[in-house]
DRENMIKOL-403300 format. One record per residue: residue in one letter; chain; residue number from 1; x, y, z of N, C-alpha, C, O, CB in turn. Coordinates in steps of 0.2 Angstrom, whole numbers. Last residue first. Glycine has a CB too. Layout:
+--------+--------+-----+-------+-------+-------+-------+-------+-------+-------+-------+-------+-------+-------+-------+-------+-------+-------+
! residu ! chaine ! num !  n.xx !  n.yy !  n.zz ! ca.xx ! ca.yy ! ca.zz !  c.xx !  c.yy !  c.zz !  o.xx !  o.yy !  o.zz ! cb.xx ! cb.yy ! cb.zz !
+--------+--------+-----+-------+-------+-------+-------+-------+-------+-------+-------+-------+-------+-------+-------+-------+-------+-------+
!      A !      A ! NUM !     X !     Y !     Z !     X !     Y !     Z !     X !     Y !     Z !     X !     Y !     Z !     X !     Y !     Z !
...
+--------+--------+-----+-------+-------+-------+-------+-------+-------+-------+-------+-------+-------+-------+-------+-------+-------+-------+
//
This chain:
+--------+--------+-----+-------+-------+-------+-------+-------+-------+-------+-------+-------+-------+-------+-------+-------+-------+-------+
! residu ! chaine ! num !  n.xx !  n.yy !  n.zz ! ca.xx ! ca.yy ! ca.zz !  c.xx !  c.yy !  c.zz !  o.xx !  o.yy !  o.zz ! cb.xx ! cb.yy ! cb.zz !
+--------+--------+-----+-------+-------+-------+-------+-------+-------+-------+-------+-------+-------+-------+-------+-------+-------+-------+
!      F !      A ! 114 !    68 !  -124 !  -172 !    75 !  -122 !  -171 !    77 !  -118 !  -177 !    83 !  -116 !  -178 !    80 !  -128 !  -171 !
!      E !      A ! 113 !    54 !  -126 !  -163 !    56 !  -124 !  -169 !    63 !  -121 !  -168 !    65 !  -117 !  -164 !    52 !  -118 !  -172 !
!      Q !      A ! 112 !    44 !  -139 !  -156 !    50 !  -135 !  -155 !    53 !  -133 !  -162 !    54 !  -137 !  -166 !    56 !  -139 !  -151 !
!      K !      A ! 111 !    28 !  -141 !  -152 !    33 !  -142 !  -158 !    38 !  -137 !  -157 !    37 !  -131 !  -156 !    30 !  -141 !  -165 !
!      R !      A ! 110 !    22 !  -147 !  -137 !    23 !  -141 !  -142 !    29 !  -143 !  -146 !    33 !  -146 !  -145 !    25 !  -135 !  -138 !
!      G !      A ! 109 !    21 !  -158 !  -129 !    18 !  -158 !  -135 !    19 !  -152 !  -140 !    16 !  -152 !  -145 !    11 !  -159 !  -134 !
!      I !      A ! 108 !    23 !  -149 !  -114 !    23 !  -155 !  -117 !    19 !  -155 !  -123 !    13 !  -153 !  -123 !    20 !  -161 !  -112 !
!      E !      A ! 107 !    22 !  -136 !  -109 !    26 !  -137 !  -114 !    26 !  -144 !  -118 !    29 !  -145 !  -123 !    33 !  -135 !  -113 !
!      E !      A ! 106 !    14 !  -138 !   -98 !    11 !  -134 !  -103 !    15 !  -135 !  -109 !    13 !  -134 !  -115 !    11 !  -127 !  -101 !
!      I !      A ! 105 !    23 !  -145 !   -89 !    17 !  -148 !   -92 !    14 !  -145 !   -98 !    12 !  -148 !  -102 !    12 !  -149 !   -86 !
!      E !      A ! 104 !    32 !  -135 !   -86 !    34 !  -141 !   -90 !    28 !  -144 !   -93 !    29 !  -147 !   -99 !    39 !  -145 !   -86 !
!      L !      A ! 103 !    25 !  -126 !   -78 !    27 !  -124 !   -85 !    29 !  -130 !   -89 !    28 !  -130 !   -95 !    32 !  -119 !   -85 !
!      A !      A ! 102 !    12 !  -134 !   -68 !    19 !  -132 !   -70 !    20 !  -130 !   -77 !    17 !  -133 !   -81 !    24 !  -138 !   -68 !
!      P !      A ! 101 !    -4 !  -126 !   -66 !     0 !  -132 !   -68 !     8 !  -129 !   -69 !     9 !  -123 !   -71 !    -3 !  -135 !   -74 !
!      K !      A ! 100 !    -9 !  -116 !   -52 !    -7 !  -116 !   -59 !    -3 !  -123 !   -60 !     1 !  -125 !   -56 !    -3 !  -110 !   -61 !
!      K !      A !  99 !    -9 !  -116 !   -38 !   -15 !  -119 !   -42 !   -13 !  -120 !   -49 !   -16 !  -124 !   -52 !   -21 !  -115 !   -41 !
!      L !      A !  98 !     2 !  -109 !   -34 !     2 !  -116 !   -32 !    -4 !  -120 !   -36 !    -3 !  -126 !   -38 !     1 !  -117 !   -25 !
!      N !      A !  97 !    -2 !   -96 !   -38 !     4 !  -100 !   -42 !     4 !  -107 !   -40 !     6 !  -111 !   -44 !    11 !   -97 !   -40 !
!      E !      A !  96 !   -12 !   -93 !   -29 !   -13 !   -93 !   -36 !    -8 !   -97 !   -40 !    -9 !  -101 !   -44 !   -14 !   -86 !   -39 !
!      K !      A !  95 !    -4 !   -93 !   -17 !    -9 !   -98 !   -18 !   -11 !   -99 !   -25 !   -12 !  -104 !   -28 !   -16 !   -96 !   -14 !
!      T !      A !  94 !     4 !   -82 !   -20 !     7 !   -88 !   -19 !     2 !   -94 !   -20 !     3 !   -99 !   -23 !    10 !   -88 !   -12 !
!      F !      A !  93 !    -6 !   -72 !   -20 !    -2 !   -73 !   -26 !     1 !   -80 !   -26 !     2 !   -84 !   -31 !     3 !   -68 !   -28 !
!      K !      A !  92 !   -10 !   -72 !    -7 !   -15 !   -73 !   -12 !   -11 !   -75 !   -18 !   -13 !   -80 !   -22 !   -19 !   -67 !   -13 !
!      K !      A !  91 !     2 !   -68 !     0 !    -1 !   -74 !     1 !    -6 !   -77 !    -4 !    -6 !   -82 !    -6 !    -5 !   -74 !     8 !
!      E !      A !  90 !     3 !   -55 !    -6 !     8 !   -60 !    -7 !     6 !   -67 !    -5 !     7 !   -72 !    -9 !    14 !   -59 !    -2 !
!      L !      A !  89 !    -8 !   -49 !    -1 !    -8 !   -50 !    -8 !    -2 !   -55 !   -10 !    -3 !   -59 !   -14 !    -6 !   -43 !   -12 !
!      L !      A !  88 !    -5 !   -49 !    13 !   -11 !   -52 !    10 !   -11 !   -54 !     3 !   -13 !   -59 !     1 !   -17 !   -48 !    12 !
!      K !      A !  87 !     6 !   -41 !    13 !     7 !   -48 !    15 !     1 !   -52 !    13 !     1 !   -58 !    11 !     7 !   -48 !    23 !
!      Y !      A !  86 !     1 !   -29 !     8 !     6 !   -32 !     5 !     6 !   -40 !     6 !     7 !   -44 !     2 !    13 !   -29 !     6 !
!      I !      A !  85 !    -7 !   -26 !    19 !   -10 !   -28 !    13 !    -5 !   -31 !     8 !    -7 !   -35 !     4 !   -14 !   -21 !     9 !
!      G !      A !  84 !     3 !   -23 !    28 !    -2 !   -28 !    30 !    -5 !   -31 !    23 !    -6 !   -37 !    22 !    -7 !   -26 !    35 !
!      Y !      A !  83 !    10 !   -12 !    23 !    13 !   -19 !    24 !     8 !   -24 !    25 !     9 !   -30 !    22 !    18 !   -18 !    30 !
!      V !      A !  82 !     0 !    -3 !    23 !     3 !    -4 !    17 !     6 !   -11 !    17 !     5 !   -15 !    13 !     8 !     1 !    14 !
!      A !      A !  81 !    -2 !    -2 !    37 !    -8 !    -4 !    33 !    -5 !    -6 !    26 !    -7 !   -11 !    23 !   -13 !     2 !    32 !
!      G !      A !  80 !    10 !     3 !    41 !     8 !    -4 !    43 !     2 !    -6 !    39 !     2 !   -12 !    38 !     6 !    -3 !    51 !
!      I !      A !  79 !    10 !    15 !    35 !    15 !    11 !    33 !    13 !     4 !    35 !    14 !    -1 !    31 !    22 !    12 !    36 !
!      A !      A !  78 !     0 !    21 !    43 !    -1 !    20 !    35 !     4 !    15 !    33 !     2 !    11 !    28 !    -1 !    27 !    32 !
!      F !      A !  77 !     6 !    21 !    55 !     0 !    17 !    54 !    -2 !    16 !    47 !    -3 !    10 !    45 !    -7 !    20 !    57 !
!      L !      A !  76 !    16 !    30 !    53 !    18 !    23 !    55 !    12 !    19 !    54 !    12 !    13 !    52 !    19 !    23 !    63 !
!      W !      A !  75 !     9 !    42 !    49 !    14 !    38 !    44 !    15 !    31 !    46 !    15 !    27 !    42 !    20 !    42 !    44 !
!      S !      A !  74 !     2 !    44 !    61 !    -2 !    42 !    55 !     3 !    39 !    50 !     1 !    35 !    46 !    -5 !    48 !    52 !
!      I !      A !  73 !    13 !    48 !    69 !     9 !    42 !    71 !     5 !    40 !    65 !     5 !    34 !    64 !     4 !    44 !    77 !
!      I !      A !  72 !    17 !    59 !    62 !    22 !    54 !    63 !    18 !    47 !    65 !    19 !    42 !    62 !    27 !    55 !    68 !
!      N !      A !  71 !     6 !    67 !    64 !     8 !    65 !    57 !    13 !    59 !    58 !    12 !    55 !    53 !    11 !    71 !    54 !
!      I !      A !  70 !     6 !    69 !    78 !     0 !    65 !    75 !     2 !    63 !    68 !     0 !    58 !    65 !    -6 !    70 !    75 !
!      L !      A !  69 !    18 !    77 !    80 !    17 !    70 !    82 !    12 !    66 !    79 !    12 !    60 !    78 !    16 !    70 !    90 !
!      S !      A !  68 !    21 !    85 !    64 !    19 !    85 !    71 !    19 !    78 !    73 !    20 !    73 !    69 !    12 !    88 !    72 !
!      F !      A !  67 !    24 !    95 !    52 !    28 !    89 !    55 !    26 !    89 !    62 !    29 !    93 !    66 !    36 !    90 !    54 !
!      G !      A !  66 !    16 !   105 !    47 !    18 !    99 !    43 !    21 !    93 !    46 !    21 !    88 !    44 !    22 !   101 !    37 !
!      T !      A !  65 !     3 !   111 !    57 !    11 !   111 !    56 !    12 !   104 !    52 !     9 !    99 !    53 !    14 !   111 !    63 !
!      Y !      A !  64 !   -10 !   122 !    58 !    -7 !   117 !    55 !     0 !   117 !    54 !     3 !   122 !    52 !   -10 !   116 !    47 !
!      N !      A !  63 !   -19 !   127 !    71 !   -13 !   129 !    68 !   -10 !   123 !    65 !    -8 !   118 !    68 !    -8 !   132 !    73 !
!      N !      A !  62 !   -35 !   131 !    75 !   -31 !   125 !    72 !   -25 !   128 !    69 !   -26 !   132 !    64 !   -35 !   121 !    67 !
!      N !      A !  61 !   -45 !   137 !    82 !   -38 !   139 !    84 !   -33 !   133 !    81 !   -28 !   132 !    84 !   -37 !   139 !    91 !
!      N !      A !  60 !   -57 !   133 !    78 !   -56 !   140 !    77 !   -48 !   141 !    78 !   -46 !   146 !    75 !   -60 !   144 !    82 !
!      L !      A !  59 !   -57 !   119 !    81 !   -58 !   121 !    74 !   -56 !   129 !    73 !   -54 !   131 !    67 !   -65 !   120 !    72 !
!      Y !      A !  58 !   -56 !   119 !    95 !   -50 !   116 !    91 !   -51 !   119 !    83 !   -46 !   121 !    80 !   -51 !   109 !    91 !
!      E !      A !  57 !   -66 !   122 !   103 !   -62 !   128 !   101 !   -57 !   126 !    96 !   -53 !   130 !    93 !   -59 !   132 !   106 !
!      P !      A !  56 !   -71 !   110 !   108 !   -75 !   114 !   104 !   -71 !   119 !   100 !   -73 !   121 !    95 !   -81 !   116 !   107 !
!      E !      A !  55 !   -63 !    95 !   110 !   -61 !   102 !   111 !   -65 !   107 !   106 !   -63 !   107 !   100 !   -54 !   103 !   110 !
!      T !      A !  54 !   -70 !    84 !   106 !   -67 !    84 !   113 !   -65 !    91 !   114 !   -66 !    93 !   120 !   -61 !    79 !   114 !
!      L !      A !  53 !   -74 !    86 !    92 !   -79 !    84 !    97 !   -76 !    85 !   105 !   -80 !    86 !   109 !   -81 !    77 !    96 !
!      A !      A !  52 !   -62 !    89 !    86 !   -67 !    94 !    86 !   -72 !    92 !    91 !   -76 !    97 !    94 !   -70 !    94 !    79 !
!      R !      A !  51 !   -54 !    77 !    88 !   -52 !    84 !    92 !   -58 !    89 !    92 !   -58 !    92 !    97 !   -46 !    86 !    88 !
!      Y !      A !  50 !   -62 !    68 !    81 !   -61 !    67 !    88 !   -59 !    74 !    91 !   -62 !    75 !    97 !   -55 !    62 !    89 !
!      I !      A !  49 !   -60 !    74 !    68 !   -67 !    74 !    71 !   -66 !    73 !    78 !   -70 !    76 !    82 !   -71 !    68 !    68 !
!      G !      A !  48 !   -46 !    73 !    67 !   -49 !    79 !    67 !   -56 !    79 !    70 !   -58 !    84 !    73 !   -49 !    82 !    59 !
!      Y !      A !  47 !   -45 !    59 !    66 !   -42 !    63 !    72 !   -45 !    70 !    72 !   -46 !    72 !    78 !   -35 !    63 !    71 !
!      C !      A !  46 !   -52 !    56 !    55 !   -55 !    54 !    61 !   -52 !    57 !    67 !   -55 !    59 !    72 !   -54 !    46 !    62 !
!      F !      A !  45 !   -43 !    62 !    46 !   -50 !    65 !    46 !   -53 !    62 !    53 !   -57 !    66 !    56 !   -54 !    62 !    40 !
!      L !      A !  44 !   -32 !    55 !    48 !   -32 !    62 !    50 !   -39 !    65 !    50 !   -40 !    69 !    54 !   -27 !    66 !    45 !
!      F !      A !  43 !   -37 !    42 !    43 !   -34 !    43 !    50 !   -34 !    50 !    52 !   -37 !    52 !    57 !   -27 !    40 !    50 !
!      A !      A !  42 !   -40 !    45 !    29 !   -45 !    42 !    34 !   -43 !    43 !    41 !   -47 !    46 !    46 !   -47 !    35 !    33 !
!      V !      A !  41 !   -28 !    50 !    24 !   -34 !    54 !    24 !   -39 !    52 !    29 !   -42 !    56 !    33 !   -37 !    54 !    17 !
!      Q !      A !  40 !   -20 !    38 !    26 !   -18 !    44 !    29 !   -24 !    49 !    29 !   -26 !    52 !    35 !   -13 !    48 !    24 !
!      F !      A !  39 !   -27 !    29 !    18 !   -27 !    28 !    25 !   -25 !    34 !    29 !   -27 !    36 !    34 !   -21 !    22 !    27 !
!      G !      A !  38 !   -26 !    34 !     6 !   -32 !    33 !     8 !   -32 !    32 !    16 !   -36 !    35 !    19 !   -35 !    27 !     5 !
!      L !      A !  37 !   -12 !    34 !     4 !   -15 !    40 !     4 !   -22 !    40 !     7 !   -24 !    44 !    11 !   -16 !    43 !    -3 !
!      Y !      A !  36 !    -9 !    20 !     4 !    -6 !    24 !     9 !   -10 !    31 !    10 !   -11 !    33 !    15 !     1 !    26 !     6 !
!      I !      A !  35 !   -18 !    15 !    -6 !   -18 !    13 !     1 !   -15 !    17 !     6 !   -19 !    19 !    11 !   -15 !     6 !     2 !
!      A !      A !  34 !   -12 !    22 !   -17 !   -19 !    23 !   -15 !   -20 !    21 !    -8 !   -24 !    24 !    -4 !   -24 !    20 !   -20 !
!      I !      A !  33 !     1 !    16 !   -17 !     0 !    24 !   -16 !    -7 !    25 !   -14 !    -8 !    29 !    -9 !     2 !    28 !   -22 !
!      A !      A !  32 !    -3 !     3 !   -20 !     1 !     5 !   -14 !     0 !    12 !   -12 !    -1 !    14 !    -7 !     8 !     3 !   -15 !
!      L !      A !  31 !    -9 !     5 !   -33 !   -13 !     2 !   -27 !    -9 !     4 !   -20 !   -13 !     6 !   -16 !   -14 !    -6 !   -28 !
!      I !      A !  30 !     2 !     8 !   -40 !    -3 !    13 !   -39 !    -8 !    11 !   -33 !   -10 !    15 !   -29 !    -8 !    14 !   -45 !
!      G !      A !  29 !     8 !    -4 !   -40 !    12 !     2 !   -37 !     7 !     7 !   -36 !     7 !    11 !   -30 !    17 !     5 !   -42 !
!      L !      A !  28 !     0 !   -12 !   -46 !     1 !   -14 !   -39 !     4 !    -8 !   -36 !     3 !    -6 !   -30 !     5 !   -20 !   -38 !
!      Q !      A !  27 !     1 !    -6 !   -59 !    -6 !    -7 !   -56 !    -5 !    -8 !   -48 !    -8 !    -5 !   -44 !   -10 !   -13 !   -59 !
!      W !      A !  26 !    14 !    -7 !   -63 !    11 !     0 !   -61 !     4 !    -1 !   -58 !     3 !     4 !   -54 !    10 !     4 !   -68 !
!      K !      A !  25 !    17 !   -20 !   -65 !    20 !   -17 !   -59 !    16 !   -10 !   -58 !    15 !    -9 !   -52 !    27 !   -15 !   -61 !
!      P !      A !  24 !     6 !   -34 !   -68 !     8 !   -27 !   -70 !    11 !   -23 !   -64 !     7 !   -22 !   -59 !     2 !   -24 !   -73 !
!      K !      A !  23 !    14 !   -50 !   -62 !     8 !   -45 !   -63 !    10 !   -38 !   -65 !    16 !   -37 !   -65 !     4 !   -44 !   -56 !
!      G !      A !  22 !    23 !   -60 !   -59 !    21 !   -59 !   -66 !    15 !   -54 !   -67 !    11 !   -55 !   -71 !    20 !   -65 !   -69 !
!      Y !      A !  21 !    28 !   -61 !   -46 !    22 !   -65 !   -48 !    19 !   -64 !   -55 !    14 !   -66 !   -56 !    17 !   -64 !   -43 !
!      R !      A !  20 !    39 !   -52 !   -46 !    40 !   -59 !   -43 !    34 !   -63 !   -46 !    35 !   -69 !   -47 !    40 !   -59 !   -36 !
!      E !      A !  19 !    32 !   -40 !   -50 !    38 !   -43 !   -54 !    39 !   -50 !   -52 !    39 !   -54 !   -57 !    44 !   -39 !   -53 !
!      A !      A !  18 !    24 !   -37 !   -39 !    21 !   -38 !   -45 !    26 !   -42 !   -50 !    24 !   -46 !   -54 !    19 !   -32 !   -48 !
!      L !      A !  17 !    34 !   -35 !   -29 !    29 !   -40 !   -28 !    26 !   -42 !   -35 !    26 !   -48 !   -36 !    24 !   -39 !   -23 !
!      G !      A !  16 !    40 !   -23 !   -34 !    44 !   -29 !   -33 !    40 !   -36 !   -33 !    41 !   -41 !   -35 !    49 !   -29 !   -28 !
!      A !      A !  15 !    29 !   -15 !   -33 !    32 !   -16 !   -40 !    36 !   -23 !   -39 !    36 !   -27 !   -44 !    35 !   -11 !   -43 !
!      Y !      A !  14 !    29 !   -13 !   -19 !    23 !   -17 !   -23 !    25 !   -19 !   -30 !    23 !   -24 !   -32 !    17 !   -13 !   -23 !
!      Y !      A !  13 !    41 !    -6 !   -17 !    39 !   -12 !   -14 !    34 !   -17 !   -17 !    35 !   -23 !   -18 !    37 !   -11 !    -6 !
!      K !      A !  12 !    39 !     5 !   -25 !    44 !     0 !   -27 !    43 !    -6 !   -24 !    44 !   -12 !   -27 !    51 !     3 !   -25 !
!      Y !      A !  11 !    28 !    11 !   -18 !    27 !     9 !   -25 !    32 !     4 !   -27 !    31 !    -1 !   -30 !    28 !    16 !   -29 !
!      A !      A !  10 !    34 !    13 !    -6 !    28 !     8 !    -6 !    27 !     6 !   -13 !    26 !     0 !   -15 !    22 !    12 !    -3 !
!      G !      A !   9 !    44 !    23 !    -9 !    46 !    16 !    -6 !    40 !    11 !    -7 !    41 !     5 !    -9 !    48 !    17 !     1 !
!      I !      A !   8 !    35 !    33 !   -13 !    40 !    30 !   -18 !    42 !    23 !   -16 !    43 !    19 !   -20 !    46 !    35 !   -19 !
!      M !      A !   7 !    28 !    36 !    -1 !    25 !    33 !    -7 !    29 !    30 !   -12 !    28 !    25 !   -15 !    21 !    39 !   -10 !
!      I !      A !   6 !    39 !    40 !     7 !    36 !    34 !     9 !    32 !    31 !     3 !    32 !    25 !     2 !    31 !    35 !    15 !
!      F !      A !   5 !    42 !    52 !     0 !    47 !    47 !     1 !    44 !    40 !     2 !    46 !    35 !     0 !    53 !    48 !     6 !
!      I !      A !   4 !    30 !    59 !     2 !    32 !    57 !    -5 !    37 !    52 !    -5 !    37 !    47 !    -9 !    35 !    64 !    -8 !
!      S !      A !   3 !    30 !    61 !    16 !    25 !    56 !    13 !    27 !    54 !     6 !    26 !    49 !     3 !    18 !    60 !    13 !
!      M !      A !   2 !    40 !    70 !    18 !    41 !    63 !    20 !    36 !    58 !    17 !    38 !    53 !    15 !    41 !    63 !    28 !
!      M !      A !   1 !    34 !    81 !    13 !    40 !    79 !     9 !    41 !    71 !    11 !    43 !    67 !     7 !    46 !    83 !    11 !
+--------+--------+-----+-------+-------+-------+-------+-------+-------+-------+-------+-------+-------+-------+-------+-------+-------+-------+
//
């Protein structure tokens, strides 16, 4: 349940970035969800492999709990990954906007219709 709230927040966070720089909101929103879920799966998969290698009986005695310390840690790392990629995209979009000519230059010579 907590992951759903985090994904909704990440979607809105990236959609705000898209709106600020004139990009499609849904594409960056889906990117945020994919980053979050991908990082969660990778982190928990690596943790499962680590536990299986260090404790051979772990696979036989695995009791899944939806709210555990490792889940909280993976949420924090996944949020960090989403935020880090957000900052990278923000920097990239800022550089792209600086390279574009000003809107006033594009409007010079256009015929104004009243």
